[in-house]
Every structure is written in C-alpha cells, then in structure tokens.
Backbone as CSV, one residue per row, in Angstrom:
resi,resn,N_x,N_y,N_z,CA_x,CA_y,CA_z,C_x,C_y,C_z
1,MET,48.312,-191.889,-27.393,48.162,-192.862,-27.519,49.072,-193.626,-28.315
2,GLU,49.489,-195.303,-27.826,50.844,-195.916,-28.384,50.290,-196.381,-29.654
3,PRO,51.233,-196.550,-30.768,50.732,-197.588,-31.547,50.308,-198.749,-31.557
4,LEU,49.890,-199.154,-32.331,49.332,-200.745,-31.785,48.742,-201.649,-32.989
5,ILE,49.136,-202.758,-33.350,48.676,-203.697,-34.794,47.924,-204.374,-33.914
6,VAL,46.729,-204.406,-34.315,45.735,-206.165,-33.581,46.117,-206.985,-34.076
7,PHE,46.230,-208.152,-34.237,46.663,-209.248,-34.244,45.866,-210.242,-33.700
8,ASN,44.845,-211.102,-34.494,44.268,-212.465,-34.126,45.090,-213.733,-34.238
9,ALA,45.649,-214.332,-33.467,46.257,-215.809,-33.655,45.704,-216.603,-33.727
10,LYS,44.404,-216.826,-33.634,43.390,-217.816,-34.127,42.663,-217.981,-35.174
11,LYS,43.017,-216.587,-35.708,42.613,-216.670,-37.269,43.822,-216.760,-38.126
12,CYS,45.210,-216.786,-37.653,46.203,-216.546,-38.475,46.407,-218.470,-39.167
13,ILE,46.348,-218.545,-40.592,46.736,-219.630,-41.122,47.950,-219.749,-41.363
14,CYS,49.070,-218.929,-41.123,50.250,-218.755,-41.496,50.683,-218.994,-43.223
15,CYS,49.808,-218.254,-43.623,49.847,-217.946,-45.133,51.048,-217.372,-45.630
16,HIS,51.676,-215.852,-44.631,52.718,-214.968,-44.801,52.212,-213.957,-45.757
17,SER,51.244,-213.935,-46.265,50.675,-212.675,-46.938,50.414,-211.513,-46.385
18,CYS,50.771,-210.919,-44.724,51.092,-209.954,-44.205,52.279,-209.759,-44.550
19,GLU,53.547,-210.576,-44.616,54.747,-210.199,-44.803,54.677,-209.644,-46.273
20,VAL,54.006,-210.514,-47.471,54.387,-209.834,-48.767,53.906,-208.706,-49.136
21,ALA,52.159,-208.011,-48.565,51.870,-207.167,-48.236,52.837,-205.861,-47.876
22,CYS,53.181,-206.221,-46.408,54.283,-205.277,-46.275,55.312,-205.147,-46.817
23,GLN,55.761,-206.323,-47.436,57.224,-205.583,-48.559,56.809,-204.968,-49.278
24,MET,55.360,-205.083,-50.185,55.180,-204.579,-51.353,54.967,-202.810,-51.015
25,GLU,54.140,-203.114,-49.559,53.839,-201.358,-49.475,55.096,-200.703,-48.848
26,ASN,56.201,-201.057,-48.397,56.949,-200.450,-48.189,58.011,-200.267,-48.938
27,ASP,58.268,-200.734,-50.086,59.263,-200.955,-50.930,60.736,-201.891,-50.564
28,ALA,60.546,-203.122,-49.738,61.386,-203.764,-49.179,61.801,-204.570,-50.109
29,PRO,63.031,-204.821,-50.187,63.573,-205.900,-51.105,63.075,-207.322,-51.020
30,PRO,63.034,-208.306,-51.929,63.077,-209.503,-51.747,63.634,-210.121,-50.773
31,GLY,63.346,-210.652,-49.785,64.087,-211.607,-48.457,64.498,-210.506,-47.676
32,LEU,64.216,-209.562,-47.568,64.037,-208.808,-46.440,62.593,-208.360,-45.330
33,PRO,62.383,-209.182,-45.004,60.908,-209.025,-44.321,60.951,-207.867,-43.495
34,LEU,59.965,-207.007,-43.160,59.736,-205.764,-42.455,58.853,-206.461,-41.254
35,ARG,58.142,-207.548,-41.658,56.906,-208.127,-40.538,56.983,-209.679,-40.922
36,TRP,57.210,-210.496,-39.807,57.575,-212.371,-39.927,56.570,-212.867,-39.400
37,VAL,56.066,-214.245,-39.732,55.150,-215.014,-39.073,56.072,-216.001,-38.428
38,LYS,56.011,-216.314,-37.059,56.648,-217.669,-36.698,55.686,-218.275,-36.248
39,SER,55.936,-219.510,-36.148,55.021,-220.839,-35.586,55.376,-221.587,-34.673
40,HIS,54.322,-221.847,-33.671,55.119,-222.424,-32.503,53.892,-223.798,-32.328
41,THR,54.759,-225.068,-32.286,53.688,-226.113,-31.766,53.839,-226.398,-30.640
42,SER,52.599,-226.509,-29.827,52.862,-227.230,-28.464,52.174,-228.456,-28.190
43,GLY,52.478,-229.477,-27.230,51.814,-230.896,-27.401,52.430,-231.746,-28.001
44,GLN,51.731,-233.014,-27.793,51.936,-234.195,-28.869,50.921,-234.438,-29.322
45,TYR,51.053,-235.199,-30.710,50.252,-235.439,-31.526,49.445,-236.402,-30.799
46,PRO,48.145,-237.095,-31.255,47.319,-235.701,-31.621,46.359,-234.611,-31.118
47,ASP,46.943,-234.379,-29.809,46.714,-233.411,-28.815,47.794,-232.079,-29.233
48,SER,48.197,-231.993,-30.392,49.269,-230.737,-30.591,48.145,-229.611,-31.082
49,GLU,49.061,-228.661,-30.725,48.601,-227.246,-31.454,49.359,-226.358,-31.903
50,GLU,49.486,-225.898,-33.075,50.002,-225.060,-33.742,49.565,-223.138,-33.366
51,LEU,50.351,-222.224,-33.327,49.954,-221.151,-33.174,51.092,-220.200,-33.487
52,SER,50.366,-219.513,-34.474,51.290,-218.421,-35.373,51.003,-216.857,-35.078
53,ILE,52.119,-216.564,-35.129,52.352,-214.921,-34.324,52.684,-214.003,-35.335
54,SER,52.135,-212.900,-35.917,52.815,-212.214,-37.110,53.443,-210.993,-36.101
55,THR,54.487,-210.780,-36.182,55.322,-209.433,-35.643,56.130,-208.473,-36.116
56,ALA,56.494,-207.810,-35.869,57.272,-206.375,-36.357,58.253,-205.635,-35.276
57,CYS,58.391,-204.630,-35.553,59.107,-203.421,-34.751,58.151,-203.293,-33.793
58,PHE,58.365,-203.183,-32.521,57.629,-203.051,-31.360,57.536,-201.544,-31.023
59,HIS,58.126,-200.477,-31.922,58.182,-199.135,-31.649,58.222,-198.810,-30.184
60,CYS,59.224,-199.193,-29.466,59.601,-199.070,-28.012,59.338,-197.454,-27.449
61,ASN,59.020,-197.724,-26.171,58.771,-196.079,-25.712,60.222,-195.489,-25.230
62,ASP,61.177,-196.218,-25.043,62.624,-195.574,-24.983,63.596,-196.175,-26.077
63,PRO,63.095,-195.990,-27.464,63.900,-197.265,-28.467,65.667,-196.812,-28.660
64,ALA,66.387,-197.990,-28.177,67.505,-197.825,-28.107,68.048,-197.642,-29.615
65,CYS,67.381,-197.780,-30.986,67.722,-197.785,-31.942,67.738,-196.089,-32.456
66,VAL,67.045,-195.611,-31.920,66.921,-194.401,-32.088,68.148,-193.152,-31.436
67,SER,68.469,-193.424,-30.064,69.665,-192.939,-29.429,70.782,-193.623,-30.267
68,ALA,70.869,-194.925,-30.739,72.187,-195.259,-31.550,72.243,-194.773,-32.869
69,CYS,71.240,-194.013,-33.481,71.592,-193.097,-34.548,72.245,-192.083,-34.854
70,PRO,73.593,-192.257,-35.413,74.680,-191.512,-35.397,74.219,-189.811,-36.608
71,ALA,72.816,-190.286,-37.310,72.886,-189.716,-38.684,71.322,-189.154,-38.534
72,GLY,70.535,-189.177,-37.207,69.058,-188.640,-37.033,68.185,-189.445,-38.224
73,ALA,68.192,-190.481,-38.386,67.797,-191.066,-39.183,66.119,-191.633,-38.852
74,LEU,66.584,-191.919,-37.203,65.502,-192.449,-36.515,65.004,-191.656,-35.661
75,HIS,63.342,-191.807,-35.280,62.785,-190.562,-34.146,61.479,-191.084,-33.959
76,ARG,60.978,-190.669,-32.689,59.862,-191.535,-32.330,58.878,-190.154,-32.431
77,ARG,58.006,-190.529,-33.082,56.905,-189.464,-33.496,55.961,-189.338,-32.095
78,GLU,55.290,-187.893,-32.136,54.396,-187.801,-31.188,53.346,-189.068,-30.729
79,ASP,53.129,-189.805,-31.852,52.103,-190.742,-31.703,52.695,-192.092,-31.570
80,GLY,53.836,-192.098,-31.062,54.611,-193.533,-30.371,55.165,-194.188,-31.513
81,VAL,54.878,-193.971,-33.080,55.841,-194.851,-33.756,57.367,-194.328,-34.020
82,VAL,57.956,-195.363,-34.094,59.409,-194.887,-34.589,59.469,-195.186,-35.952
83,GLU,60.022,-193.759,-36.313,59.973,-193.353,-37.881,61.450,-193.774,-38.392
84,HIS,61.692,-194.409,-39.672,62.728,-194.155,-40.294,62.892,-193.896,-41.191
85,VAL,63.641,-192.464,-41.369,64.250,-191.761,-42.816,64.861,-192.323,-43.666
86,ARG,64.639,-193.070,-44.661,65.586,-193.626,-45.120,66.939,-192.913,-45.730
87,SER,66.107,-191.548,-46.303,67.257,-190.505,-47.160,68.383,-189.971,-46.165
88,LYS,68.234,-190.154,-44.457,69.223,-189.576,-43.739,69.858,-190.770,-43.249
89,CYS,69.673,-192.151,-43.793,70.201,-193.296,-43.387,71.636,-193.511,-43.893
90,ILE,72.649,-193.481,-43.266,73.916,-193.869,-43.576,74.352,-195.559,-43.944
91,GLY,73.552,-196.344,-43.629,73.955,-197.630,-43.711,74.871,-198.382,-42.448
92,CYS,75.221,-197.477,-41.377,75.985,-198.115,-40.352,75.555,-198.993,-39.790
93,GLY,74.354,-199.345,-39.307,74.025,-200.310,-38.625,74.005,-200.736,-37.335
94,TYR,74.709,-199.194,-36.480,74.618,-199.114,-35.223,73.275,-199.543,-34.704
95,CYS,71.978,-199.238,-35.364,70.638,-199.241,-34.730,70.483,-200.799,-34.890
96,ILE,70.666,-201.575,-35.699,70.566,-203.047,-35.655,71.269,-203.568,-34.746
97,HIS,72.350,-203.005,-33.886,72.934,-204.100,-32.702,72.448,-203.143,-31.501
98,ALA,71.869,-202.094,-31.687,71.294,-201.382,-30.126,69.959,-202.270,-30.166
99,CYS,69.380,-202.470,-30.797,67.945,-202.942,-30.752,67.666,-204.166,-30.103
100,PRO,67.461,-204.324,-28.857,67.296,-205.646,-28.228,66.657,-206.638,-28.996
101,PHE,65.640,-206.403,-30.104,64.819,-207.551,-30.284,65.508,-207.911,-31.617
102,HIS,66.577,-207.204,-32.095,67.038,-207.272,-33.566,65.963,-207.264,-34.552
103,VAL,65.473,-206.427,-34.487,64.305,-205.603,-35.666,64.567,-205.365,-36.713
104,PRO,65.639,-204.295,-36.399,66.030,-203.647,-37.858,67.219,-204.531,-38.981
105,LYS,67.087,-204.189,-40.004,67.663,-205.152,-40.705,68.332,-204.207,-41.992
106,ARG,69.457,-204.866,-42.202,70.190,-203.974,-43.115,69.779,-204.293,-44.895
107,SER,69.491,-203.635,-45.881,68.822,-204.017,-47.129,70.631,-203.988,-47.688
108,PRO,70.695,-205.111,-48.096,72.130,-205.064,-49.269,71.977,-204.689,-50.384
109,THR,70.601,-204.478,-51.118,70.561,-203.786,-52.001,70.101,-201.997,-51.989
110,GLN,69.896,-201.713,-51.023,69.329,-200.220,-50.968,70.510,-199.661,-49.914
111,HIS,71.068,-200.439,-49.322,72.526,-199.863,-48.658,71.910,-199.192,-47.281
112,THR,70.879,-199.286,-47.013,70.264,-198.443,-45.867,69.465,-199.688,-45.099
113,MET,69.516,-199.023,-43.536,68.193,-200.183,-42.652,67.286,-199.902,-43.128
114,ARG,66.673,-201.061,-42.767,64.788,-201.113,-43.187,64.120,-201.731,-41.846
115,LYS,63.218,-201.399,-41.201,62.714,-201.895,-40.117,60.809,-201.486,-40.609
116,CYS,60.076,-201.982,-39.881,58.475,-201.618,-39.769,58.307,-200.065,-39.753
117,SER,57.883,-199.462,-40.634,57.296,-197.987,-41.035,55.926,-198.151,-39.769
118,PHE,55.061,-198.611,-39.569,53.923,-198.846,-39.161,53.075,-198.359,-40.062
119,CYS,53.365,-198.284,-41.428,52.597,-197.868,-42.728,52.176,-196.417,-42.328
120,THR,53.250,-196.014,-42.099,52.723,-194.008,-41.530,52.041,-193.371,-42.685
121,GLN,52.629,-193.739,-44.070,52.207,-193.383,-45.219,50.618,-193.618,-45.383
122,ARG,50.046,-194.561,-44.804,48.553,-194.668,-44.537,48.002,-194.252,-43.656
123,ILE,48.197,-193.971,-42.388,47.869,-193.459,-41.156,47.875,-191.760,-41.428
124,ASP,48.704,-191.252,-41.820,49.388,-189.720,-42.109,48.294,-189.274,-43.183
C-alpha cells in the first residue's frame, strides 16, 4: 500500500496549523516548512471561490532524490515512504536539485536537507 495523507480541501480554512504541527513534530527550524498550504482563488467577486491545499513530499514510486543522494541518506521503505536519515545526510543538496517538485529544503541552521518524514516515528 502506498503512503497516503487524506486531505479535505472543503474543510481547510487556511490556518496553517498543519504546517506548525509538522514543524514541531519533526524538529524543523522556523521558516523551513516541511508541509505548506497554498491558496488559489478562482472566479470574480462576488462569485469567487478560494481553495486551499496542504501539501508536502509526494513519496514518489521512483524518487529522483533517492538516486541523487551520494551519502545514502534517502531510501524508499517497503511501505512506500521516502525516508531521510539525517545522521547520514552530508548537506550536499543534490536531492534538492533532483526532485522535480522542489520538495527537499536545506536547513541553514541544521546543515542538512529536510523533507516530509510522513511521521514515520508515529506510524512505526
């Protein structure tokens, strides 16, 4: 079974609480979101509609970030989660450039790459 985060855009009020909770759970420094909310407005007032979407790493089937990592800090688990092992990361940034979705981010304070962990510490 592939990893899946269920998100209901009709219930999202764009409060960004999911971003903050993700940062706190995964020890991400301020200003380095591992999950982010984007809002899109369609139509013209008074018939406009705003839709917010919370997104993060897509945990790809064939992740380019994994094959780009020279340190072996990224691997795809059997359950489909693309896991990042921070202790192995050398901070080179190759994974950042390899990802077609520009998901991985470099932490200037931690000197490593950071991405969504799919909260494996909770599901394991």
